[in-house]
ROFINU-310709 format. One line per 3 residues: number of its first residue (from 1); for each residue x, y, z of N, C-alpha, C. Coordinates in Angstrom, 3 decimals. Example, Ala and Ser with C-alpha at 12.3 -4.5 7.8 and 13.67 -1.06 7.14 Angstrom:
% residues 2
1	13.190 -5.690 7.800 12.300 -4.500 7.800 13.200 -3.300 7.800 ~ 12.850 -2.250 7.080 13.670 -1.060 7.140 12.900 0.030 7.870
END
This chain:
% residues 96
1	16.632 -20.485 -9.386 16.715 -21.669 -8.481 15.454 -21.744 -7.578 ~ 14.987 -22.699 -7.313 13.951 -23.099 -6.323 14.340 -22.967 -5.030 ~ 13.624 -22.155 -4.073 13.845 -22.145 -2.988 12.452 -22.184 -2.265
4	12.553 -22.453 -0.887 11.334 -22.278 -0.277 11.722 -22.200 1.454 ~ 11.172 -21.245 2.063 11.352 -21.266 3.534 10.405 -22.230 4.320 ~ 11.091 -22.961 5.087 10.498 -24.143 5.601 10.361 -23.817 7.266
7	11.232 -23.173 7.632 11.262 -22.686 9.238 11.165 -21.251 9.330 ~ 10.248 -20.610 9.713 10.084 -19.111 10.059 9.980 -18.554 11.351 ~ 11.412 -17.908 11.794 11.436 -17.586 13.278 10.994 -16.112 13.405
10	10.758 -15.526 12.131 10.257 -13.920 12.170 8.689 -14.106 12.262 ~ 8.086 -14.526 11.322 6.559 -14.745 11.288 6.109 -14.350 10.044 ~ 5.105 -14.893 9.233 4.429 -14.450 7.995 5.179 -14.977 6.702
13	6.235 -15.767 6.800 6.895 -16.054 5.549 7.063 -17.563 5.392 ~ 6.417 -18.499 6.104 6.393 -20.093 5.989 5.913 -20.222 4.523 ~ 6.598 -20.953 4.004 6.537 -21.476 2.478 6.753 -20.423 1.291
16	6.923 -19.278 1.858 7.446 -18.598 0.479 8.913 -18.771 0.204 ~ 8.949 -18.190 -1.306 9.889 -18.545 -1.935 9.951 -18.170 -3.202 ~ 10.753 -18.926 -4.018 10.651 -18.611 -5.700 10.923 -19.870 -6.341
19	10.207 -20.021 -7.614 10.207 -21.051 -8.618 11.486 -21.151 -9.089 ~ 11.758 -22.132 -9.978 13.266 -22.507 -10.659 13.296 -21.108 -11.539 ~ 12.456 -20.285 -12.073 12.634 -19.276 -12.960 12.901 -18.062 -12.138
22	12.797 -18.075 -10.700 13.038 -16.830 -10.054 11.653 -16.091 -9.811 ~ 10.498 -16.558 -9.929 9.295 -16.099 -9.644 8.803 -16.243 -8.449 ~ 8.341 -15.032 -7.514 7.945 -15.560 -6.239 6.675 -16.394 -6.430
25	6.776 -17.159 -5.272 5.612 -18.376 -5.075 5.604 -18.854 -3.785 ~ 4.553 -19.393 -3.630 4.479 -20.397 -2.337 4.845 -21.897 -2.821 ~ 5.600 -22.459 -1.636 5.660 -24.038 -1.810 4.941 -24.858 -1.061
28	5.323 -26.073 -0.834 4.757 -26.994 0.099 5.774 -27.851 0.852 ~ 5.612 -28.717 1.656 6.529 -29.405 2.272 7.056 -30.329 1.220 ~ 6.020 -31.119 0.369 6.562 -31.953 -0.628 7.679 -31.495 -1.319
31	7.491 -30.076 -1.905 8.212 -29.618 -2.834 9.686 -29.246 -2.093 ~ 9.527 -29.001 -0.959 10.836 -28.380 -0.364 11.583 -29.925 0.014 ~ 10.894 -30.854 0.485 11.568 -32.250 0.501 12.509 -32.629 -0.563
34	12.124 -32.340 -1.720 12.706 -32.642 -2.995 14.055 -31.957 -3.347 ~ 14.209 -30.759 -2.505 15.544 -29.849 -2.986 16.764 -30.428 -2.099 ~ 17.792 -30.625 -2.620 19.106 -31.076 -1.948 19.985 -30.450 -0.969
37	19.683 -29.179 -0.726 20.362 -28.288 0.168 19.344 -27.485 1.136 ~ 19.869 -27.356 2.471 19.100 -26.305 3.280 19.979 -25.308 3.703 ~ 19.367 -24.132 3.972 19.818 -22.858 4.155 19.465 -22.269 5.261
40	20.271 -21.363 5.937 19.666 -20.387 7.070 20.052 -18.858 6.722 ~ 19.148 -18.018 7.088 19.339 -16.675 6.821 19.301 -16.023 8.059 ~ 20.263 -14.985 8.304 20.623 -14.440 9.513 20.525 -12.921 9.311
43	20.138 -12.162 10.512 20.232 -10.645 10.533 21.825 -10.440 10.749 ~ 22.086 -9.138 10.706 23.432 -8.813 10.909 24.057 -9.217 12.293 ~ 23.232 -9.015 13.291 23.642 -9.469 14.704 23.551 -11.014 14.945
46	23.399 -11.710 13.985 23.325 -13.150 13.936 22.093 -13.944 14.212 ~ 21.069 -13.366 14.588 19.894 -13.897 14.806 19.515 -14.603 13.589 ~ 18.993 -15.868 13.683 18.437 -16.689 12.601 16.966 -16.285 12.283
49	16.640 -15.600 11.287 15.251 -15.394 10.953 14.410 -16.548 9.902 ~ 15.130 -17.312 9.095 14.521 -18.042 8.271 15.482 -19.200 8.131 ~ 14.870 -20.474 7.730 15.705 -21.864 7.376 14.847 -22.230 6.199
52	15.415 -22.998 5.559 14.616 -23.418 4.271 15.341 -24.551 3.509 ~ 14.970 -24.478 2.180 15.549 -25.742 1.211 15.828 -24.990 0.042 ~ 16.685 -25.440 -0.777 16.911 -24.722 -1.920 17.658 -25.524 -3.181
55	17.808 -25.240 -4.284 18.389 -26.347 -5.173 20.032 -26.426 -4.928 ~ 20.843 -27.075 -5.617 22.208 -27.225 -5.337 23.087 -25.841 -5.475 ~ 23.318 -25.416 -4.631 24.386 -24.168 -4.490 25.714 -24.583 -4.934
58	26.163 -25.588 -4.643 27.510 -25.849 -5.216 27.400 -26.037 -6.716 ~ 26.410 -26.463 -7.299 26.281 -26.400 -8.650 26.042 -25.220 -9.309 ~ 25.216 -24.173 -8.778 24.899 -22.949 -9.317 24.936 -21.948 -8.101
61	26.217 -21.430 -7.698 26.364 -20.490 -6.553 25.545 -19.098 -6.972 ~ 25.762 -18.881 -8.226 25.024 -17.449 -8.591 23.746 -17.526 -8.103 ~ 22.857 -18.352 -8.364 21.493 -18.523 -8.118 21.188 -18.890 -6.696
64	22.187 -19.406 -6.113 22.176 -19.802 -4.549 21.810 -18.686 -3.732 ~ 22.565 -17.440 -4.216 22.286 -16.280 -3.595 20.838 -15.616 -3.424 ~ 19.858 -16.278 -4.235 18.461 -15.654 -4.422 17.754 -15.329 -2.901
67	17.764 -16.405 -2.138 17.153 -16.334 -0.812 17.754 -15.136 -0.028 ~ 18.987 -14.908 -0.098 19.386 -13.797 0.474 18.946 -12.332 -0.009 ~ 18.919 -12.273 -1.155 18.579 -11.132 -2.173 17.196 -10.851 -1.720
70	16.409 -11.926 -1.753 14.899 -11.646 -1.584 14.631 -11.165 -0.158 ~ 15.312 -11.502 0.937 15.190 -11.137 2.285 16.121 -9.840 2.776 ~ 16.928 -9.376 1.831 17.829 -8.133 2.096 17.304 -7.017 2.581
73	16.420 -6.461 1.861 15.768 -5.288 2.219 14.658 -5.332 3.201 ~ 13.792 -6.310 2.991 12.460 -6.332 3.985 12.972 -6.748 5.242 ~ 13.678 -7.664 5.388 14.081 -8.415 6.735 15.181 -8.076 7.318
76	16.286 -7.537 6.435 17.626 -7.173 6.933 18.471 -8.223 7.028 ~ 18.046 -9.473 6.209 19.064 -10.490 6.250 20.652 -10.281 5.635 ~ 21.512 -10.444 6.344 22.803 -10.207 5.673 23.706 -11.146 5.506
79	23.329 -12.476 6.082 24.233 -13.656 6.034 23.381 -14.785 5.886 ~ 24.124 -15.753 4.853 23.429 -17.136 4.840 24.496 -18.056 4.884 ~ 23.906 -19.277 5.527 24.917 -20.550 5.514 24.162 -21.564 4.961
82	24.675 -22.613 4.473 23.923 -23.525 3.835 24.699 -24.818 3.927 ~ 24.058 -26.112 3.712 24.893 -27.385 3.655 23.825 -28.368 2.920 ~ 24.498 -29.556 2.570 23.577 -30.516 1.845 22.472 -31.271 3.055
85	21.319 -31.409 2.324 20.219 -31.933 3.408 20.975 -33.344 3.915 ~ 20.571 -33.781 4.854 20.917 -34.952 5.713 22.363 -34.966 6.195 ~ 23.267 -33.903 5.775 24.610 -33.902 6.193 24.839 -33.244 7.802
88	25.671 -33.985 8.418 26.087 -33.485 9.802 27.283 -32.571 9.623 ~ 27.673 -32.104 8.488 28.796 -31.300 8.288 28.341 -29.773 8.953 ~ 29.262 -28.914 9.235 28.799 -27.658 9.585 28.365 -26.628 8.644
91	27.697 -25.821 8.904 27.072 -24.934 8.114 28.085 -24.142 7.351 ~ 28.064 -23.916 6.124 29.111 -23.363 5.356 28.636 -21.832 5.086 ~ 29.279 -20.681 5.055 29.003 -19.401 4.874 29.124 -19.266 3.463
94	28.015 -18.566 3.050 27.717 -18.426 1.683 28.561 -17.352 1.059 ~ 29.759 -17.726 0.381 30.748 -16.844 -0.335 30.729 -17.072 -1.825 ~ 30.460 -16.399 -2.711 30.583 -16.406 -4.017 31.750 -16.577 -4.632
END
C-alpha cells in the first residue's frame, strides 16, 4: 500500500514512505494528495511522531499496517490512528 509521511514531528523523515508494492521510497505532496486516508503514528507515551497519507485502510487493513511496521523499531512507534481525508470524524485506532 502506498503511504507517505507528510508531517514529521520527529525530524528527518518528511516524504518518506513506501510505494504500492511495499518498496521504501520518497514521495511528493502531489502523490500524497492523491491518497484517500490520513494517519498518525504515536510513541507508546502518546506523543505524535508522524502524520501522513495512505491508501484505503478500510479496503485493505492488512497493508494499512505498513506505516506502523516501518516505524516500529527505529522510532518506537506503537500506535496508529487513521481517518478518511476531509473527514471531521474522530481518529480511529488501527485494530486489525
